[in-house]
N, C-alpha and C positions, 0 to 999 in steps of 0.2 A: 446561551446557545447562539450559534450562527443561523444555519438553515436546518430544519428538523422536520422529518416526515414520519408520522406514526399512524397506527390503525390501518386503514386501507389507503393511506396517502400514496399518491403517485405523482409523477411530474418530471421536470428536468431543471437542472441548474446549468446555465451556459455562461462561461466567462465571468464567474462570480469569485469574489475574494471574501474569506472569512478569517479574521485574525484577532488576537488579543482578547479572546473570550475566556475569562478566568473566573472560576467560581470562588465563593467565599466559604470557608469552613468545610463542611461535609460535601458541598456541591463542587468542590475542586475536582473530585473524581467522577463527575457526571456532566462535565461541560465540554462537549465536543464542538468542533468547528462545523462539521456537516454530519447529520445523523439521518440514515436511511433505514427506517425500521418499519416500513409499510409494505406495500404491494409492488414495489419496483420503481426505482428512480434512475435517471441518467444524469451523470455529471460529466461535463465536457469543458476542458480548458479552465477548470477551477483551481484556485490556489488557496492554501491555508497554512497559517503559521502561528506559533505562540498562543495556543489554547491549552487549557489546564487538563484536558483529558486527551482524546484522540483527534487526529485530523479528520479522517473519514471513518465512520463507525456504522456497521449494518448488523449488529447483533439483533436477533429475534426477527429479522426481516423474512416475511413469507414470500416475497417477490424477488425476482432476480434484478440486481442492480448492475449498472455499467459505469465504470470509471475510465474515461478516455482522455489522455493528455492532461492529467491533473498533477499538481505538486503539493506535497505535504512535508513540512520541515519545521524544526525547532519546537517540537512539543516537549517541553521540559519544565512545566510549571506545577507539577505535583500529582497529576492523575496517572492514568495508565500509560500515556505518553507514546502511543503508537502512531505512525504515519497513516497507514491504511489497515484498519482492523476489520477484516472481511469475514462475515459469517458468524456462526456461533449462536448458542441458545442458553448461555449461562451454565453449561455442563449439566443440563437436565434432560429427562426423557421427553420426547415429543411424539405426536401421533400422525405425522405427515412427513413426506419427503422434503428435505431442505432444498432451497433453490441453489443453482450454480451461478455465481456472479462472474463478471468479466472485468479484468483489470489489464489495460493495455496502454502503452506509451506514457506511463506515469513515473513520477520521481518521488522518492522518499529519502530525506536527508537530515542528519544531525538530530534525530529524535531520541528521547530518553529510553525508549524501549525498542520496538522493532520497526523497521521500515515497512515491510509487507508481512502481514500476519494472518494466518488462516483461523486463529481464534477458536480452536476446539470444535470445528464444524463436524457434525455427525454424518459425514459424507464428504463429497468433493465440495470444497469451499468455492473454488474459482478456476478459471483458465487465466493464466498469467503470461502475457507475452509482451516483449519489447519494453520492459520496465528497467529503471536504473535506481539502485539503492546504494547509499554512501554513508558510512560512519554513524550507523545507528547502534546504540550502546548494547542492546541485548541481541542483536542479530539483524542482518539486512533482509533476509528472506527466511521466515520461520513457519513451517508447515504442519504444526501439530493439529491432529484431528481427534475426535471422539470415535470410539469403535463403531457405534451404530446409533440409530434413533432411540433404541431401547436400552443401550448400554453406554453411559457417558464416561467410560474409562478413557483416559488419554492414551493415544498411540502416536507414534511417528506417522506422518501423513502417507497414505497409500494410494490416494485417488486424485491428488492435485495434478494439474497439467502445466508445465513451465517450459517455454521455449523463447530463445533470443533475449534473455534477461542478462543484465550487467550488474555485478556487485563489486564494490571496491571498499577497502578497509573492512575486511571480514568477508572474504570471497569464498564463502561456503554456503551450502544449503542446509539449514538447521532443521532438526526434528522431522526428517523425511525418510521414507523407505519406499520409494516409488519404482514402478517398473521402468526399465530403461527407455521405453518409447515415450514415456510421459515427461522425460527430463533430458532434453537434448538442446545443443547449440546455445547453452548458457555459459557465462564466463567461468563458473566453477567446474564445468565439464572439461576445461582446458587446464594446462599446467598453470597453477596459481602464481608461480614465480614470474610469469609474463605480465601480470597485472601490476603496473607500477604507474607512478605519477606522470611519467613522460608519455603515456598513452592519451592524456587529456590536454585540451587547449588551456583549461584553467581549472583550479580547485578553489576559486574564490566564491564561497557560498553567499556572500553579501549581494551578489547579482540577482538573487532570487526575489528580492523585494523591489526591484526596479519598477518604474511606472509601466503600466500596460500601454499598448499602442492606442492611437486615436479611435480605432474601431473596437477596442476592448481586448485585442489579442494579447496573449502572454508576451512578455518582453523577449527580445532576441538576445540571448546570452551565450557566452562561451563556456560557462561552468558545466563540467562533466560532458562536454562535447568531445568526441574522440578526434584525434588528429588524423590527417589523411594517411599517415604511415602506420597507424595502429592496426594490428592484426584482428582487432575486435570491432572494426567499424561497421559491422552489420548488426551489432547488438545494441541494446538499450533504447532509450526513448528519443535520442537525438541523431540517430543514424540517417 
């Protein structure tokens, strides 16, 4: 594990990196980079890559977690392999209202499963704004929910809120049946033929592991930043 909050754990991770956490044998599927399974954690400007389960995971969390300007990429070592696995209770009945998390200004790239994943939450998993997702094998934004806290049947998400998100290499919103007011100003709301490589300054994902600044800030990169001429330059985490 990298950073792991359980029980009634709370706190914050600011400008932290967690990478190359790879379990052995059965533990491959339970070795996340960041785990928020307690009473609420804030992650800001954190970066995670090459862990054997998920980048950020908050299954069973009773508190609301916030993910602000965080990057999760290259989860391909054998576990669930999501960038941001948000919400969920293992598809079981619970006796309390689940928390609603916040994911904003975040980046999910080149993961073996989903970039941003609502993980069968029995209710609204999160409010998702100004996030960028690229080239995740099972979907960039996947919003599957469970029907209710007493009925863990999977349904296309009906309660998620998504605005100003950018998706490339799979510019669709998967497993969602949202009211129109919950799903506006995202790249998939536009003509998908307009999302092409020439909208971006660079598609060189190797930039994501550049050194942080002297004050710990995330590196200044051109990867997935939109050009000045792009019609989508109000979307995503680099606008």
